[in-house]
N, CA, C and O of each residue as an XYZ file, in Angstrom:
912
protein
N       0.828     -1.198      0.000
C       0.001      0.000      0.000
C       0.860      1.252     -0.007
O       0.643      2.183     -0.782
N       1.861      1.241      0.900
C       2.738      2.396      0.993
C       3.569      2.569     -0.266
O       3.838      3.694     -0.687
N       3.987      1.430     -0.884
C       4.778      1.510     -2.116
C       3.961      2.136     -3.235
O       4.473      2.946     -4.009
N       2.672      1.755     -3.321
C       1.787      2.338     -4.335
C       1.612      3.832     -4.105
O       1.622      4.630     -5.042
N       1.450      4.191     -2.828
C       1.292      5.602     -2.469
C       2.502      6.415     -2.904
O       2.364      7.516     -3.436
N       3.702      5.858     -2.672
C       4.932      6.569     -3.042
C       5.023      6.749     -4.538
O       5.464      7.802     -4.999
N       4.611      5.735     -5.331
C       4.646      5.847     -6.786
C       3.716      6.959     -7.265
O       4.064      7.733     -8.156
N       2.532      7.027     -6.663
C       1.583      8.081     -7.031
C       2.156      9.454     -6.699
O       2.088     10.393     -7.492
N       2.728      9.537     -5.489
C       3.305     10.798     -5.038
C       4.442     11.227     -5.955
O       4.562     12.406     -6.288
N       5.290     10.262     -6.371
C       6.417     10.581     -7.256
C       5.926     11.176     -8.561
O       6.535     12.107     -9.089
N       4.803     10.634     -9.097
C       4.254     11.177    -10.327
C       3.763     12.593    -10.148
O       3.960     13.442    -11.018
N       3.121     12.850     -9.018
C       2.635     14.195     -8.733
C       3.771     15.180     -8.587
O       3.680     16.323     -9.034
N       4.859     14.723     -7.948
C       6.005     15.610     -7.760
C       6.698     15.891     -9.083
O       7.325     16.939     -9.238
N       6.596     14.966    -10.048
C       7.166     15.213    -11.359
C       6.504     16.430    -12.002
O       7.171     17.250    -12.632
N       5.194     16.537    -11.838
C       4.448     17.688    -12.341
C       4.869     18.963    -11.627
O       5.003     20.022    -12.240
N       5.077     18.842    -10.308
C       5.476     20.007     -9.519
C       6.842     20.532     -9.948
O       7.082     21.738     -9.912
N       7.724     19.648    -10.347
C       9.062     20.073    -10.775
C       8.968     21.014    -11.974
O       9.719     21.985    -12.069
N       8.044     20.721    -12.886
C       7.879     21.578    -14.057
C       7.342     22.939    -13.664
O       7.723     23.959    -14.238
N       6.449     22.949    -12.675
C       5.844     24.203    -12.246
C       6.869     25.123    -11.598
O       6.851     26.337    -11.799
N       7.785     24.506    -10.796
C       8.694     25.318     -9.991
C      10.072     25.510    -10.604
O      10.929     26.139     -9.983
N      10.315     24.987    -11.809
C      11.660     24.977    -12.367
C      12.196     26.364    -12.709
O      13.405     26.549    -12.851
N      11.303     27.327    -12.841
C      11.745     28.658    -13.256
C      12.030     29.596    -12.085
O      12.526     30.703    -12.294
N      11.726     29.176    -10.865
C      11.907     30.090     -9.732
C      13.183     29.800     -8.975
O      13.588     28.645     -8.849
N      13.818     30.846     -8.471
C      15.068     30.726     -7.724
C      14.893     31.183     -6.280
O      15.821     31.058     -5.481
N      13.723     31.709     -5.933
C      13.498     32.289     -4.614
C      13.426     31.176     -3.567
O      12.815     30.133     -3.799
N      14.061     31.410     -2.404
C      14.057     30.426     -1.339
C      13.360     31.019     -0.108
O      13.978     31.203      0.941
N      12.089     31.308     -0.255
C      11.322     31.914      0.832
C       9.919     31.318      0.839
O       8.918     32.034      0.829
N       9.876     29.983      0.858
C       8.619     29.272      0.686
C       7.878     29.086      1.994
O       8.459     28.583      2.955
N       6.596     29.481      2.064
C       5.808     29.289      3.293
C       5.495     27.823      3.574
O       5.228     27.458      4.718
N       5.526     26.973      2.535
C       5.193     25.562      2.724
C       6.197     24.858      3.644
O       5.887     23.829      4.244
N       7.401     25.426      3.747
C       8.436     24.776      4.557
C       8.123     24.757      6.046
O       8.692     23.967      6.799
N       7.216     25.630      6.463
C       6.847     25.664      7.882
C       5.646     24.760      8.190
O       5.244     24.621      9.345
N       5.077     24.144      7.136
C       3.946     23.236      7.326
C       4.397     21.950      8.012
O       5.499     21.460      7.762
N       3.542     21.406      8.878
C       3.848     20.163      9.573
C       3.403     18.985      8.712
O       2.281     18.959      8.205
N       4.291     18.020      8.557
C       3.980     16.851      7.723
C       3.201     15.808      8.518
O       3.456     15.576      9.699
N       2.247     15.189      7.833
C       1.544     14.032      8.362
C       1.129     13.173      7.185
O       0.782     13.700      6.129
N       1.158     11.881      7.345
C       0.836     11.001      6.221
C      -0.589     11.219      5.698
O      -0.907     10.865      4.563
N      -1.437     11.807      6.546
C      -2.819     12.047      6.123
C      -2.995     13.343      5.356
O      -4.031     13.550      4.724
N      -1.994     14.225      5.402
C      -2.155     15.512      4.716
C      -1.264     15.661      3.486
O      -1.019     16.777      3.028
N      -0.782     14.547      2.954
C       0.073     14.596      1.765
C      -0.626     15.267      0.580
O      -0.010     16.102     -0.083
N      -1.889     14.933      0.289
C      -2.561     15.618     -0.839
C      -2.645     17.128     -0.638
O      -2.488     17.893     -1.590
N      -2.894     17.560      0.605
C      -2.952     19.000      0.890
C      -1.596     19.663      0.660
O      -1.509     20.769      0.126
N      -0.532     18.954      1.080
C       0.824     19.482      0.913
C       1.130     19.661     -0.576
O       1.690     20.677     -0.989
N       0.758     18.672     -1.360
C       1.012     18.727     -2.804
C       0.241     19.892     -3.439
O       0.781     20.617     -4.274
N      -1.018     20.065     -3.039
C      -1.816     21.173     -3.571
C      -1.160     22.521     -3.255
O      -1.133     23.418     -4.098
N      -0.638     22.652     -2.048
C       0.004     23.909     -1.655
C       1.320     24.118     -2.412
O       1.679     25.243     -2.760
N       2.023     23.022     -2.657
C       3.266     23.124     -3.414
C       3.017     23.559     -4.852
O       3.846     24.241     -5.454
N       1.883     23.167     -5.393
C       1.544     23.527     -6.776
C       1.437     25.032     -6.967
O       1.769     25.561     -8.027
N       0.969     25.715     -5.926
C       0.765     27.167     -6.051
C       1.841     27.979     -5.342
O       1.809     29.209     -5.357
N       2.797     27.285     -4.718
C       3.868     27.970     -3.997
C       4.999     28.311     -4.972
O       5.879     27.489     -5.227
N       4.965     29.523     -5.507
C       5.948     29.929     -6.520
C       7.348     30.116     -5.938
O       8.328     30.182     -6.680
N       7.441     30.200     -4.599
C       8.742     30.405     -3.969
C       9.487     29.099     -3.735
O      10.668     29.109     -3.386
N       8.798     27.970     -3.927
C       9.416     26.669     -3.668
C      10.363     26.290     -4.805
O       9.962     26.243     -5.968
N      11.608     26.023     -4.462
C      12.619     25.728     -5.467
C      12.462     24.303     -6.007
O      11.950     23.411     -5.330
N      12.915     24.125     -7.232
C      12.902     22.831     -7.880
C      13.661     21.790     -7.049
O      13.199     20.660     -6.893
N      14.812     22.169     -6.525
C      15.633     21.254     -5.739
C      14.908     20.806     -4.461
O      15.039     19.659     -4.034
N      14.134     21.734     -3.853
C      13.410     21.395     -2.632
C      12.354     20.323     -2.888
O      12.160     19.427     -2.066
N      11.683     20.414     -4.009
C      10.685     19.411     -4.361
C      11.364     18.058     -4.575
O      10.851     17.024     -4.147
N      12.515     18.075     -5.238
C      13.269     16.833     -5.452
C      13.690     16.211     -4.122
O      13.607     14.997     -3.938
N      14.143     17.059     -3.200
C      14.573     16.565     -1.900
C      13.403     15.960     -1.120
O      13.539     14.904     -0.501
N      12.263     16.635     -1.156
C      11.091     16.161     -0.421
C      10.578     14.845     -1.002
O      10.249     13.911     -0.271
N      10.519     14.795     -2.325
C      10.065     13.578     -2.996
C      11.015     12.405     -2.698
O      10.572     11.289     -2.426
N      12.324     12.678     -2.754
C      13.319     11.634     -2.480
C      13.234     11.151     -1.042
O      13.440      9.969     -0.769
N      12.930     12.063     -0.115
C      12.809     11.681      1.293
C      11.634     10.747      1.510
O      11.738      9.774      2.256
N      10.507     11.041      0.856
C       9.339     10.163      0.969
C       9.657      8.771      0.416
O       9.264      7.761      1.000
N      10.365      8.726     -0.705
C      10.728      7.436     -1.296
C      11.680      6.667     -0.394
O      11.534      5.459     -0.207
N      12.666      7.379      0.170
C      13.667      6.720      1.038
C      13.034      6.201      2.317
O      13.457      5.174      2.848
N      12.030      6.898      2.814
C      11.377      6.518      4.069
C      10.028      5.838      3.834
O       9.173      5.823      4.720
N       9.842      5.283      2.650
C       8.534      4.740      2.282
C       8.052      3.632      3.212
O       6.848      3.484      3.426
N       8.972      2.857      3.761
C       8.583      1.758      4.645
C       8.310      2.229      6.066
O       7.688      1.516      6.854
N       8.771      3.421      6.389
C       8.566      3.977      7.742
C       8.114      5.426      7.615
O       8.656      6.319      8.266
N       7.131      5.642      6.783
C       6.685      7.003      6.478
C       6.191      7.745      7.711
O       6.307      8.967      7.797
N       5.641      7.004      8.661
C       5.135      7.631      9.894
C       6.244      8.326     10.686
O       5.973      9.217     11.490
N       7.482      7.920     10.456
C       8.606      8.528     11.185
C       8.783     10.002     10.835
O       9.451     10.738     11.561
N       8.188     10.432      9.727
C       8.294     11.838      9.312
C       7.192     12.699      9.931
O       7.258     13.927      9.875
N       6.198     12.068     10.510
C       5.085     12.816     11.118
C       5.589     13.771     12.195
O       6.436     13.409     13.012
N       5.061     14.993     12.190
C       5.435     15.988     13.190
C       6.588     16.877     12.769
O       6.850     17.892     13.415
N       7.284     16.518     11.699
C       8.383     17.344     11.211
C       7.850     18.353     10.202
O       6.843     18.110      9.538
N       8.527     19.475     10.096
C       8.125     20.451      9.086
C       8.649     20.018      7.727
O       9.593     19.234      7.631
N       8.031     20.534      6.687
C       8.485     20.226      5.330
C       9.931     20.667      5.152
O      10.721     19.988      4.496
N      10.270     21.815      5.744
C      11.653     22.312      5.664
C      12.636     21.363      6.320
O      13.725     21.139      5.792
N      12.266     20.798      7.469
C      13.135     19.858      8.165
C      13.341     18.592      7.344
O      14.449     18.059      7.280
N      12.283     18.119      6.725
C      12.381     16.908      5.888
C      13.287     17.156      4.689
O      14.100     16.305      4.328
N      13.142     18.324      4.078
C      13.982     18.686      2.929
C      15.447     18.800      3.347
O      16.328     18.270      2.671
N      15.709     19.488      4.456
C      17.086     19.666      4.923
C      17.728     18.335      5.308
O      18.908     18.109      5.040
N      16.939     17.448      5.944
C      17.472     16.134      6.344
C      17.854     15.304      5.130
O      18.866     14.603      5.149
N      17.050     15.378      4.071
C      17.358     14.640      2.849
C      18.591     15.209      2.170
O      19.421     14.463      1.649
N      18.709     16.533      2.175
C      19.876     17.166      1.585
C      21.149     16.752      2.349
O      22.178     16.469      1.736
N      21.070     16.720      3.676
C      22.212     16.283      4.493
C      22.551     14.822      4.216
O      23.722     14.453      4.138
N      21.519     13.995      4.068
C      21.725     12.576      3.781
C      22.461     12.385      2.462
O      23.391     11.583      2.377
N      22.051     13.115      1.442
C      22.695     12.990      0.126
C      24.129     13.497      0.161
O      25.015     12.924     -0.473
N      24.350     14.573      0.903
C      25.704     15.105      1.021
C      26.626     14.105      1.718
O      27.746     13.864      1.269
N      26.141     13.526      2.822
C      26.933     12.546      3.550
C      27.236     11.329      2.672
O      28.339     10.783      2.706
N      26.238     10.915      1.886
C      26.436      9.781      0.983
C      27.482     10.103     -0.086
O      28.307      9.258     -0.434
N      27.438     11.320     -0.596
C      28.381     11.740     -1.622
C      29.807     11.812     -1.071
O      30.759     11.370     -1.715
N      29.935     12.377      0.130
C      31.256     12.472      0.765
C      31.802     11.082      1.048
O      32.982     10.812      0.826
N      30.936     10.203      1.539
C      31.360      8.842      1.839
C      31.815      8.134      0.575
O      32.810      7.409      0.588
N      31.082      8.345     -0.529
C      31.466      7.749     -1.796
C      32.793      8.285     -2.301
O      33.598      7.541     -2.860
N      33.019      9.579     -2.104
C      34.270     10.198     -2.508
C      35.448      9.624     -1.739
O      36.482      9.303     -2.326
N      35.295      9.493     -0.420
C      36.366      8.936      0.412
C      36.624      7.482      0.046
O      37.774      7.052     -0.035
N      35.551      6.727     -0.174
C      35.699      5.317     -0.558
C      36.517      5.181     -1.831
O      37.408      4.337     -1.922
N      36.206      6.020     -2.815
C      36.943      5.988     -4.082
C      38.402      6.360     -3.875
O      39.298      5.729     -4.436
N      38.639      7.398     -3.057
C      40.019      7.840     -2.803
C      40.832      6.750     -2.105
O      41.999      6.532     -2.431
N      40.208      6.068     -1.145
C      40.887      4.973     -0.439
C      41.231      3.850     -1.406
O      42.334      3.305     -1.373
N      40.288      3.512     -2.259
C      40.484      2.394     -3.184
C      41.566      2.658     -4.221
O      42.336      1.758     -4.558
N      41.629      3.889     -4.730
C      42.603      4.184     -5.784
C      43.994      4.481     -5.232
O      44.962      4.517     -5.992
N      44.109      4.696     -3.920
C      45.412      5.042     -3.350
C      46.275      3.829     -3.059
O      47.472      3.958     -2.805
N      45.669      2.653     -3.094
C      46.452      1.449     -2.787
C      45.829      0.234     -3.474
O      44.706      0.287     -3.975
N      46.588     -0.855     -3.482
C      46.090     -2.120     -4.008
C      46.272     -3.204     -2.959
O      47.177     -3.126     -2.128
N      45.419     -4.207     -2.998
C      45.485     -5.294     -2.025
C      45.371     -6.625     -2.755
O      44.545     -6.787     -3.654
N      46.214     -7.578     -2.355
C      46.154     -8.912     -2.950
C      46.274     -9.974     -1.850
O      47.236     -9.991     -1.082
N      45.295    -10.837     -1.797
C      45.322    -11.959     -0.841
C      46.254    -13.035     -1.385
O      46.130    -13.455     -2.535
N      47.192    -13.476     -0.541
C      48.212    -14.423     -0.988
C      47.968    -15.856     -0.544
O      48.411    -16.795     -1.205
N      47.268    -16.031      0.566
C      47.002    -17.399      0.979
C      46.841    -17.569      2.489
O      46.943    -16.613      3.258
N      46.590    -18.806      2.881
C      46.317    -19.159      4.292
C      47.212    -20.298      4.747
O      47.542    -21.203      3.980
N      47.592    -20.231      6.004
C      48.328    -21.320      6.630
C      47.760    -21.591      8.020
O      47.325    -20.674      8.717
N      47.772    -22.853      8.406
C      47.356    -23.214      9.755
C      48.590    -23.254     10.649
O      49.634    -23.780     10.264
N      48.455    -22.696     11.832
C      49.565    -22.673     12.769
C      49.078    -23.197     14.115
O      48.105    -22.690     14.672
N      49.759    -24.213     14.633
C      49.391    -24.817     15.909
C      50.490    -24.584     16.929
O      51.674    -24.788     16.660
N      50.066    -24.155     18.099
C      50.989    -23.976     19.222
C      50.395    -24.678     20.433
O      49.556    -24.120     21.140
N      50.838    -25.907     20.663
C      50.274    -26.710     21.739
C      48.840    -27.070     21.402
O      48.569    -27.628     20.338
N      47.913    -26.753     22.309
C      46.507    -27.040     22.067
C      45.773    -25.869     21.433
O      44.550    -25.899     21.296
N      46.521    -24.829     21.043
C      45.923    -23.657     20.411
C      46.188    -23.669     18.914
O      47.261    -24.052     18.449
N      45.163    -23.233     18.170
C      45.280    -23.182     16.723
C      45.106    -21.743     16.239
O      44.386    -20.947     16.841
N      45.784    -21.437     15.134
C      45.741    -20.073     14.589
C      45.573    -20.123     13.073
O      45.979    -21.077     12.409
N      44.961    -19.064     12.553
C      44.884    -18.851     11.112
C      45.869    -17.748     10.740
O      45.850    -16.664     11.324
N      46.718    -18.029      9.777
C      47.706    -17.051      9.323
C      47.384    -16.691      7.867
O      47.396    -17.549      6.986
N      47.103    -15.425      7.639
C      46.754    -14.966      6.296
C      47.872    -14.094      5.729
O      48.344    -13.155      6.371
N      48.274    -14.429      4.523
C      49.287    -13.641      3.833
C      48.639    -12.725      2.810
O      47.678    -13.110      2.144
N      49.166    -11.516      2.685
C      48.612    -10.554      1.733
C      49.671     -9.522      1.374
O      50.677     -9.367      2.066
N      49.423     -8.830      0.289
C      50.333     -7.780     -0.159
C      49.559     -6.483     -0.338
O      48.412     -6.490     -0.784
N      50.190     -5.384      0.009
C      49.596     -4.056     -0.154
C      50.510     -3.213     -1.030
O      51.707     -3.092     -0.769
N      49.930     -2.639     -2.065
C      50.680     -1.766     -2.963
C      50.326     -0.313     -2.678
O      49.155      0.065     -2.692
N      51.335      0.485     -2.422
C      51.138      1.915     -2.229
C      51.238      2.577     -3.605
O      52.319      2.665     -4.187
N      50.100      3.038     -4.110
C      50.067      3.631     -5.449
C      50.328      5.132     -5.437
O      50.427      5.760     -6.491
N      50.439      5.696     -4.251
C      50.606      7.139     -4.135
C      52.089      7.523     -4.112
O      52.966      6.659     -4.114
N      52.350      8.829     -4.088
C      53.712      9.338     -4.028
C      54.103      9.717     -2.599
O      55.139     10.338     -2.361
N      53.237      9.321     -1.649
C      53.478      9.610     -0.237
C      53.541      8.284      0.523
O      52.729      7.391      0.282
N      54.502      8.155      1.439
C      54.614      6.930      2.228
C      53.367      6.718      3.079
O      52.799      7.670      3.613
N      52.951      5.466      3.199
C      51.807      5.091      4.035
C      52.334      4.468      5.329
O      53.212      3.605      5.299
N      51.789      4.914      6.466
C      52.252      4.365      7.740
C      51.204      3.527      8.466
O      51.516      2.870      9.460
N      49.963      3.544      7.976
C      48.908      2.800      8.680
C      47.802      2.420      7.695
O      47.289      3.261      6.957
N      47.452      1.146      7.703
C      46.361      0.653      6.863
C      45.444     -0.224      7.720
O      45.903     -1.116      8.433
N      44.152      0.049      7.635
C      43.157     -0.757      8.356
C      42.071     -1.160      7.374
O      41.672     -0.369      6.520
N      41.597     -2.386      7.497
C      40.527     -2.839      6.622
C      40.010     -4.193      7.039
O      40.447     -4.767      8.036
N      39.067     -4.695      6.255
C      38.440     -5.984      6.542
C      38.784     -6.984      5.453
O      38.437     -6.800      4.287
N      39.477     -8.055      5.855
C      39.708     -9.189      4.968
C      38.516    -10.118      5.157
O      38.335    -10.694      6.230
N      37.716    -10.261      4.128
C      36.499    -11.056      4.280
C      36.470    -12.222      3.297
O      36.963    -12.132      2.173
N      35.881    -13.305      3.755
C      35.743    -14.503      2.943
C      34.273    -14.739      2.681
O      33.465    -14.793      3.609
N      33.929    -14.880      1.408
C      32.532    -15.063      1.005
C      32.398    -16.300      0.143
O      33.371    -16.785     -0.434
N      31.144    -16.814      0.064
C      30.881    -17.965     -0.789
C      30.402    -17.509     -2.157
O      30.482    -16.323     -2.477
N      29.905    -18.435     -2.966
C      29.514    -18.100     -4.336
C      28.280    -17.191     -4.396
O      28.009    -16.583     -5.431
N      27.546    -17.100     -3.311
C      26.375    -16.214     -3.264
C      26.737    -14.856     -2.667
O      25.856    -14.030     -2.427
N      28.014    -14.624     -2.430
C      28.517    -13.389     -1.829
C      28.114    -13.242     -0.370
O      28.118    -12.138      0.176
N      27.769    -14.355      0.256
C      27.454    -14.385      1.682
C      28.755    -14.464      2.472
O      29.564    -15.368      2.263
N      28.954    -13.491      3.401
C      30.202    -13.478      4.148
C      30.230    -14.601      5.174
O      29.304    -14.756      5.971
N      31.299    -15.375      5.145
C      31.484    -16.466      6.091
C      32.212    -15.961      7.339
O      31.835    -16.260      8.471
N      33.248    -15.198      7.093
C      34.055    -14.706      8.222
C      34.837    -13.483      7.776
O      35.290    -13.411      6.634
N      34.994    -12.524      8.676
C      35.786    -11.338      8.400
C      36.857    -11.134      9.455
O      36.662    -11.469     10.623
N      37.988    -10.582      9.040
C      39.107    -10.352      9.953
C      39.610     -8.911      9.795
O      39.842     -8.438      8.682
N      39.768     -8.244     10.907
C      40.239     -6.858     10.878
C      41.755     -6.842     10.705
O      42.502     -7.305     11.567
N      42.184     -6.303      9.581
C      43.607     -6.193      9.278
C      44.101     -4.828      9.740
O      43.491     -3.804      9.434
N      45.201     -4.818     10.472
C      45.757     -3.575     11.004
C      47.263     -3.573     10.762
O      48.020     -4.225     11.481
N      47.682     -2.837      9.746
C      49.095     -2.780      9.365
C      49.681     -1.441      9.787
O      49.231     -0.389      9.332
N      50.674     -1.481     10.647
C      51.321     -0.249     11.113
C      52.753     -0.124     10.591
O      53.470      0.807     10.957
N      53.156     -1.039      9.759
C      54.489     -0.988      9.156
C      54.457     -0.049      7.941
O      53.527     -0.100      7.137
N      55.452      0.783      7.819
C      55.485      1.772      6.739
C      55.604      1.112      5.370
O      56.378      0.176      5.172
N      54.817      1.628      4.438
C      54.864      1.173      3.048
C      55.311      2.356      2.197
O      54.598      3.350      2.066
N      56.475      2.233      1.637
C      57.052      3.328      0.859
C      56.218      3.626     -0.378
O      55.511      2.765     -0.900
N      56.321      4.869     -0.831
C      55.575      5.303     -2.007
C      55.931      4.452     -3.215
O      57.097      4.135     -3.450
N      54.899      4.087     -3.980
C      55.066      3.323     -5.221
C      55.796      1.999     -5.016
O      56.592      1.586     -5.859
N      55.519      1.332     -3.889
C      56.139      0.030     -3.636
C      55.071     -0.982     -3.227
O      53.943     -0.623     -2.890
N      55.462     -2.271     -3.267
C      54.589     -3.375     -2.865
C      55.224     -4.069     -1.676
O      56.400     -4.430     -1.725
N      54.462     -4.261     -0.607
C      54.972     -4.911      0.598
C      54.069     -6.081      0.983
O      52.849     -6.018      0.833
N      54.699     -7.157      1.485
C      53.958     -8.343      1.885
C      53.874     -8.430      3.400
O      54.787     -8.016      4.116
N      52.746     -8.984      3.880
C      52.497     -9.070      5.318
C      51.811    -10.388      5.663
O      51.226    -11.052      4.807
N      51.903    -10.744      6.941
C      51.142    -11.866      7.496
C      50.397    -11.368      8.721
O      50.947    -10.632      9.540
N      49.146    -11.775      8.839
C      48.353    -11.467     10.029
C      47.834    -12.769     10.626
O      47.305    -13.623      9.915
N      47.991    -12.912     11.934
C      47.628    -14.147     12.627
C      46.419    -13.925     13.526
O      46.349    -12.945     14.268
N      45.470    -14.854     13.446
C      44.252    -14.769     14.235
C      43.977    -16.109     14.916
O      44.129    -17.157     14.288
N      43.577    -16.095     16.181
C      43.273    -17.347     16.867
C      42.051    -18.028     16.286
O      41.086    -17.370     15.898
N      42.097    -19.346     16.228
C      40.970    -20.141     15.739
C      40.071    -20.483     16.909
O      40.517    -21.049     17.907
N      38.792    -20.132     16.779
C      37.814    -20.376     17.835
C      37.030    -21.637     17.506
O      36.194    -21.626     16.602
N      37.284    -22.715     18.221
C      36.630    -23.987     17.947
C      35.142    -23.982     18.289
O      34.423    -24.913     17.925
N      34.672    -22.947     18.983
C      33.261    -22.849     19.328
C      32.496    -21.932     18.364
O      31.276    -21.802     18.454
N      33.217    -21.315     17.460
C      32.608    -20.415     16.487
C      32.341    -21.180     15.186
O      33.274    -21.620     14.514
N      31.060    -21.331     14.840
C      30.697    -22.106     13.653
C      31.255    -21.507     12.369
O      31.594    -22.237     11.437
N      31.351    -20.180     12.315
C      31.913    -19.541     11.129
C      33.402    -19.826     10.997
O      33.907    -20.025      9.892
N      34.104    -19.846     12.133
C      35.523    -20.197     12.127
C      35.724    -21.625     11.652
O      36.614    -21.904     10.848
N      34.892    -22.523     12.154
C      34.999    -23.932     11.774
C      34.739    -24.110     10.281
O      35.471    -24.817      9.588
N      33.677    -23.451      9.799
C      33.325    -23.568      8.378
C      34.429    -23.026      7.487
O      34.799    -23.662      6.500
N      34.959    -21.851      7.828
C      36.010    -21.244      7.014
C      37.264    -22.099      7.002
O      37.851    -22.336      5.947
N      37.673    -22.559      8.168
C      38.900    -23.363      8.248
C      38.769    -24.637      7.432
O      39.720    -25.065      6.779
N      37.589    -25.242      7.472
C      37.358    -26.460      6.698
C      37.442    -26.172      5.200
O      38.019    -26.955      4.446
N      36.866    -25.046      4.772
C      36.898    -24.690      3.355
C      38.309    -24.329      2.902
O      38.711    -24.668      1.788
N      39.054    -23.649      3.755
C      40.441    -23.308      3.437
C      41.305    -24.559      3.357
O      42.148    -24.691      2.470
N      41.086    -25.463      4.283
C      41.879    -26.699      4.336
C      41.614    -27.577      3.112
O      42.520    -28.227      2.591
N      40.367    -27.583      2.666
C      39.989    -28.403      1.504
C      40.193    -27.653      0.190
O      39.989    -28.219     -0.884
N      40.591    -26.394      0.268
C      40.803    -25.553     -0.911
C      39.570    -25.525     -1.817
O      39.641    -25.734     -3.028
N      38.458    -25.259     -1.173
C      37.178    -25.199     -1.889
C      37.232    -24.080     -2.933
O      37.588    -22.951     -2.595
N      36.886    -24.368     -4.198
C      37.020    -23.351     -5.268
C      36.050    -22.188     -5.173
O      36.334    -21.108     -5.692
N      34.904    -22.388     -4.518
C      33.907    -21.314     -4.457
C      34.025    -20.484     -3.191
O      33.040    -19.923     -2.712
N      35.242    -20.410     -2.650
C      35.537    -19.529     -1.523
C      36.359    -18.357     -2.048
O      37.387    -18.550     -2.697
N      35.900    -17.146     -1.763
C      36.553    -15.958     -2.318
C      36.985    -15.007     -1.204
O      36.262    -14.791     -0.231
N      38.177    -14.448     -1.371
C      38.698    -13.468     -0.410
C      38.494    -12.068     -0.977
O      38.780    -11.806     -2.146
N      37.993    -11.174     -0.125
C      37.783     -9.788     -0.539
C      38.399     -8.820      0.448
O      38.713     -9.183      1.582
N      38.566     -7.600      0.013
C      39.216     -6.576      0.837
C      38.346     -5.337      0.880
O      37.912     -4.829     -0.154
N      38.096     -4.852      2.099
C      37.289     -3.645      2.303
C      38.078     -2.686      3.186
O      38.025     -2.793      4.411
N      38.813     -1.743      2.580
C      39.646     -0.828      3.356
C      38.818      0.191      4.120
O      37.761      0.610      3.650
N      39.292      0.594      5.303
C      38.587      1.612      6.087
C      39.482      2.779      6.473
O      38.989      3.847      6.837
N      40.797      2.584      6.395
C      41.708      3.680      6.772
C      43.023      3.578      6.016
O      43.635      2.513      5.938
N      43.440      4.706      5.465
C      44.773      4.871      4.914
C      45.352      6.111      5.573
O      44.802      7.204      5.442
N      46.463      5.942      6.284
C      47.111      7.090      6.933
C      48.519      7.244      6.369
O      49.297      6.291      6.315
N      48.824      8.470      5.952
C      50.120      8.736      5.341
C      51.131      9.190      6.386
O      50.770      9.542      7.509
N      52.398      9.177      5.997
C      53.483      9.531      6.909
C      53.416     10.988      7.357
O      53.992     11.354      8.382
N      52.708     11.823      6.581
C      52.582     13.236      6.956
C      51.372     13.488      7.862
O      51.056     14.634      8.179
N      50.694     12.398      8.280
C      49.569     12.525      9.193
C      48.215     12.644      8.521
O      47.186     12.574      9.192
N      48.196     12.824      7.195
C      46.932     12.922      6.483
C      46.248     11.548      6.444
O      46.905     10.513      6.326
N      44.901     11.568      6.546
C      44.171     10.321      6.600
C      43.014     10.298      5.597
O      42.395     11.323      5.311
N      42.744      9.108      5.078
C      41.528      8.816      4.341
C      40.806      7.777      5.173
O      41.244      6.629      5.255
N      39.692      8.173      5.797
C      39.071      7.294      6.773
C      37.575      7.103      6.484
O      36.860      8.049      6.155
N      37.129      5.852      6.619
C      35.727      5.506      6.510
C      35.234      5.035      7.872
O      36.034      4.715      8.751
N      33.897      4.993      8.046
C      33.337      4.493      9.286
C      33.751      3.033      9.488
O      33.947      2.295      8.522
N      33.880      2.630     10.743
C      34.287      1.272     11.070
C      33.261      0.272     10.544
O      32.056      0.442     10.730
N      33.757     -0.763      9.891
C      32.891     -1.806      9.355
C      32.737     -2.915     10.397
O      33.733     -3.485     10.843
N      31.505     -3.223     10.787
C      31.311     -4.301     11.769
C      31.742     -5.646     11.218
O      31.500     -5.942     10.048
N      32.361     -6.445     12.024
C      32.812     -7.771     11.632
C      31.934     -8.813     12.289
O      31.835     -8.872     13.515
N      31.292     -9.642     11.469
C      30.376    -10.643     12.004
C      31.162    -11.891     12.440
O      30.571    -12.857     12.921
């Protein structure tokens, strides 16, 4: 029901975009109106005649309704202006996050080299080998990311937080080993170790970087990725 409502609303907002595309004024009275899921038709009618409402504001409001379509009631009690501003902030944060993600990815390369089992008495460990290439012209002193193993459906089996504090010179490739204890009570650990030991072909290693820190203190940082 809500999905159908959003589709109808999107069509109506398409018409509104044409009406408001010629105005640049940002002094719209509709922004002080309180939103409620029951007054959406009234809001649209007012937007149709609100010559001060900018084209971008209508896009933001429409996008917010679509993004919150499954929890539309959560917008109740907020002003139209607050909903528009929140959507604009959301898009900006998404854009910045995408920019940082791209910068992190292009600044270095990662290659998974393999796995070894290491036993010390009654304790077992997983040792993962990997290489990191510094593609920049600045030395890297800190790299953090998630080494994750997924199956053929891209379902993550196990993830490991990689933390490299050894300096990687500019335009060079360095190899590393990271050791993690094997938890015999963790079903994901057991499954992964069995697949690694049997060299199952449909097991894939992936890399999700979260931090690149250069020797001059500059950082490219993403939010911490939870490890299941």
